[in-house]
N, C-alpha and C positions, 0 to 999 in steps of 0.2 A: 551632535549637540546633546542628545539624551545621554550618551555615554559619559560625556564630560560632566554633565549635571550629576549623574550617579556617582562618579569618582569623587566629586567635591563632597557630596552627601556622606559617602563612605568614610572619607577622612575626618569629617566633622563628628561622626558618630563613634569613631574609635575611642574617644575619650568621654563618651556619654555613658551614664550609668543605666540608661534604659534604651530600648529600641524604638521609642516613640518618634524620635527625630528621624530615624532611618525610614520608618514607615511614611512619615509625612513627606520626606524628600522623594521617595519612590513614587508616591502618588503625584506630587507636583511636577516631577520630571516627565510625566506622561509615559512611564515605563510599562512593562507588561503586567503591571499590578492588576490583579483581579480581586475584588473585595470578597472575602471568605464567606461562604454560606454557613448558616447555623445548622449544625448536625447534618453534614452533606449527604450521608447515606441513610439518614433516618426516615421515619414515616412522615406522611403529610400532616401539616398543621393547619387547623382552621382558626382564624383570628376573629375573636369577638363572637357575638351571638346573632349575626345577621342572617336573614333568610337565604340570601344569595351569596355564594362565595365568588365574588367578581373582582374585588379590589383588595390587593395586598397593602397593608399600611406602609407608608413610605419609610418608616424607621426600621422595618423588618428586612432580614437578609435570608429569604426563603431557600430551602433546598429544592431539588428537581421534583421530588414527589409533591411538594406543596405547589410549585408552579403548575404541575399537571392538574392538580385539584382545582386550581383557580382558572386554568384554561377550560376545563370541563364546566366549571361554574358559569363562565361567560356564555357558553353554548346553551346551558340550561336556562339562564336568565332570558336569553333571546327567544327561546321556544315558549317560555311562559308568557312573555310579553306579546308574542304573536297570538297565542290562544286568547289572551285577554283583549285583543284588538287594540293594543297599545304600541304597536310597532308599524311605522309607515315605511313602505318599501318602494324604491324606485328601480325598475328593471332596466337592464342594459338594452340598447337598441341594436346591437350587433355591428356597430360601426367603430369599435375601439381599435386603436392603432397598435400594432405589434411593436414592442420595444426592441431597439437595437442593443444587444448586450455583448460586451467583450469579456474575455477571460479575466477572472479576478486576479489582480496583482497580489503578490505576497504581502501580507500584513500580519505578522506574528501576534501583535497585540489584539487586533480585531478577531483573529481566529481563536485566540484564548477566550475572548469575551463570548463568542458564539458557542464555544465548547464547555466553558465553565462559569461564565458570567450570566448576566441578566438580559442582554440584548437578544430579542427574538427575531428581529428583522432589521437589516441594514441595507439601504439603497443609496448609492452614490451616483448621481447623474451628472454628466459633464458634456455639454454641447451636443445633445441629441443621443448620447450613448450612456447606458448604465455601465459604469466602469467597475463597480463592485456590487455584487448581488449576493447578500449573505443571510442565511438562516441556519439554525442549529441542525446538525446532522440527524438523519432519521434514527429513531430509537432512543434519543436522549430523553424525550418525554413520552408519556403514555399515548398522547395523540400528536403526531408529527405536525410541525408548522409548515404550511405550504402556501401556494398562491391563492388558495380558496379560503384560507383561515380568516375569519372576521375578527377584527380588533376594535375595541372602543377607541374613539378619538380622544375622549375626555376633553380637556380644555382646548385642544386643537380644533375641536368642533366649534368653539366660539369664533375662531377665525374663518371657518367655513360659512358660518351665519353671516359674518361681515361681507364675505364675497357674494353671498346671495343678496344682501342689501344693495351692493353695487349694481347687480343686475336689475333689481327692482327699480332703482333710480334711473338706470339707462333705458328701461322699458316704459318709464313715465308714471309708474305707480306711486313713486315718491319723488318730490321735486329736487331735493338735494340733501346732503348730510346736515345742512343747517336748518332744514325745515322743522318748525315747532311740532311737537307731538300733539296731534289732534285726534284723540281716540276716546269716544264716549265712555268706554269701559274704565279708563284710567282718569276720567275728568275730575275726580275728587281726590286725586292722589298727588304726590310730589312730582310725578313725571309729566303732568299736564302742562303743555305749552313750553316745556324745555326743548331746546334744539336736539335733534336726533344725535348729533355729534357728541353731546354730553353722555348719552347712554352708550355710544360706541367706545368712548374714551374712558368709561368707568368713573367719570367724575360727576355723577348725577346727584351727589349729596345724599345717598341712601344708606350710609353705614348703620344708622340707628334702626333700620327696618328689618334687618336679618340677624341671625346668630353669627357666632364667630366663624363657623364653617360655611356660612352663607347658603344653607339649604333648608332653613326654617324661617318662616315669615312672621314677624310681629309676635313672637312668643308661641307660635303654634308648635305642637309636638309632631306634626305631620311633615314629612319631606315635601318640599315645594312641588315636586313632580307628581306626587300622589294626591294632588288637588288641582282643580281647574283654575283658569285665569280669572274666572268670575269670583271665586272664593278668595283668591289672592287680592283682587281689586277691592273686595269688601274689607279685608284685613288692613289694607293700606289707606282706606278712606280717612281723610283729615290729616294725612302726613304732609310735611313741608320739607323742602330741600334744606340740608344743613351742610355747609362747607363746599369748597370747590376742589378738594383734594381727591386724588384717585383712590377709590375703594374697589378693589378687584373682587367681584363676586359672581356667583352662579345664577342666582334668581334673575338678575338684571338681563342676562343674555337670553334667557328663555322669554322674558318680556319683549325683548327686541325681535326674537324669532316670531313670536305671536303677533307683534305689531305688523311685521311684513305680511303675515298671513291675513291680517285684518285689511291692510291696504290693497292687497291684490284680490281679496274677496274670492270669488269663484275661480279665479285664474291662478291660485296658489299652486295647484298641482301642475298646471301648464308651465308656470315659471320654473318649478323644480325640475321638471323633465327637460326643459330647455337648457338649464344649467348643467345637469348631470349627463343627460343623454347626448345633446347636440354640441355642447361646449366642451365639457371635460371628456366625454366619450368613454364612460365607464365600461369595464369589461364584465363586472359582476354586479349583482344587486347591492345597492347602498340602502341602509336603513337608518331611521332615527326614532328614538323613543318618544311616545306621545304622553302628554299629561293625562292623568286619569279624569274621566268624566264623572265627577262626584258631587257637583254642586246641588245643594238643597235649596239654594236661593233661586227665586223665579228669574228666568232670563229676561223677563219684561222689565226687571229693575233697571237694567242697563240697555235694553233693546238690542242686545248682541247675542249671537249664537256662540256656542262653545268654540274656543280656539285653543288648540292643544299642542302647538309646535314646541320643539326644544332644540338645544344644540348637541344633544347626546347621540352622536352618530356611531354606527358600526360599519366598518369598511375594510376591504382587503388592502394588503400592502401595496400592490400595484396601482390600485385605484387612488390611494392616498397620494402616491407619486404623481398620478395623472392630474389630481387637483392642484398640486404644486406647479406642475408644468403649465397648466392653464393660467394660473395666476401670473407666472413669469412671462408668458407670451403676451398677456393683456398689458402688463406693465411696460414691456419692451416695445410693443407695437403702438403704444399710446392709444389703444381703443378707448371707448367710453368707459368701460369697466377699469381699464388700466389707468385712466385719469382719476377715477374714484380712488384707486389704490394710492396714486401719487398725492391726492388731496388729503387722505387720512394720514399719510406720511408727513405732510407739511403741518397738519394740525395736531400732531402727536404731542403729548405732555411729558414732562420729566418723570421718569419712572422711579418711585421711591425706594425700590429694592435693588438699585444698582450698587453692588458691593463686590467687586472682583477680587478684593484682597481678603475677604472673609474666609474663615476656616471652612473647608468643604464647599467653597463657592461653586466648584466645578460639578457638583451634583445637580445643579439647577442652571439651565441655560439663561434664565431671566436675570441671574445675578450679574451678567455681563452687558445687559441692555441699558442704555441711558434714556431711551424714549419708549413710550407706549402710546399707541393710538389706533383707533378703529379695530381693536382686538388683535393687534399685531405688535411685535417688539421690533424696535429700530435702534440705530446708532450703537453698534456693538464695540466693546472695548478693543482699542487698537485698530478698529476698522470704521471709525466714526465718519470718515469722508467717503465711505462706499455705500451704495444702495443695497443694503442687506435687510431682508425682512424675515422674521421667524415667528413660529408658533411654539407653544409648550403645553403638553398635556400631562396629566397625572402619571407618575411612574415612567416618564420618558417616551411619550407618544409625540414626537416632535418633527417639525419641518424647519429647515433653514434654506433660504433662497438667495443666491448672489445674482442680483438683477444685471450687474455690469458684465459678468463673465459667464453667465448661463450655467451655473453650477448649483446643484441641489443635494441636500442630504435629508433623507426621511428615515426615521427610526420608530420601531415599536419595541417595548421592553416590558419585563415582568416586575421590575422593582427599581426604585431610585437608588442605585448602587453602582454607578459607573460614571466615568469622567466625561461629561458632556462637552467640556472644553476640548479635550483631545479628539474625541470621535465625531464632533460636529463642528464646533466653532473654528478650530485650527485647520480642519480639512477645507472649510470654505476660505479661511484666511490665506492659506498657502497653496491651495489647489492641488493637494496631494494627500494620500492616506498615510496614517502613522505606520512605521515599519514594525 
């Protein structure tokens, strides 16, 4: 099929005055196309003037030296946050299950991505076995990628928070996804008395409360995670809900994470340990970034202690797969948490960024989703009748789960520069890796 597609493209471009059509055909055919790095053998590049070199801008096509710089920056950021007391860690219990792993089948396209492209970890799980276990070969980067490497989840962490919400409901801390928000801290904001599902579905009507990148609140110059929730609540005082449309944003998910912490009160640590240690059975420590404790406002104003939870997780490749497996088992076995996942699937909203025919659509998994709900993507292009659930994180930290056929793809990558349709969606759709 790929060969036929390329032959057609070749014949079309014989009479073209440029090679743009050929490039587009190669990409759309799912060929061995690897997006070219900028200055492949050149020195490392630092983008912008940020304190921490942790996130490569999505438009960039970094060389290996730059990827190495940002891999080191991620570790530096983690150590700084640890020293600042802004990293919450959940230790493993020693009960993790060893993966059954088979020999990697040949996939020339995937091998080229791992040797010259931007995918840093690729795991394809099929009915209890890891059928493809891919990382770049030792020596490619200054620091080798391995099973102990910590990756940011980025927005995939939003879906992990949703999974924690499901456990909080099943343990009785929250009555249901339709429970109205009753939180003294947010009592004078637009979130008060809204059903929790609105916050989970990102249709809480809060577009006017944050900046375009959704990391600054009500005109503040400070990143939302560099202030506490009391300060955020103060900035949001007097706001009202506007619109029922989905507005995907970062601030809201941290508010949900902190709401769960509020509802569980002194049991929050206990809940997290139950989820990660007893349910997911992590092999390595899992961490998430805490909001800074910076409020100059008296806590007596709201009668609430500092609540600092966020969705910004750091996790190893294997443990992110364990998260996905746990979600899949809950869904399939129709446990209480599984019914929560089915509920948010039923209450999912039309996703406004469904655009499978858009140029470069394949750089973003969400372009193929028709529905969004409970911080997951559903109803994928040409798989609408199947129970597929997916997450998407900045620069390709993704999960896609086929609930019907017990198949999972988990990726971590350095840049938004690879075909997520070919390496994730089509693998789930057809049940096999690209050749």
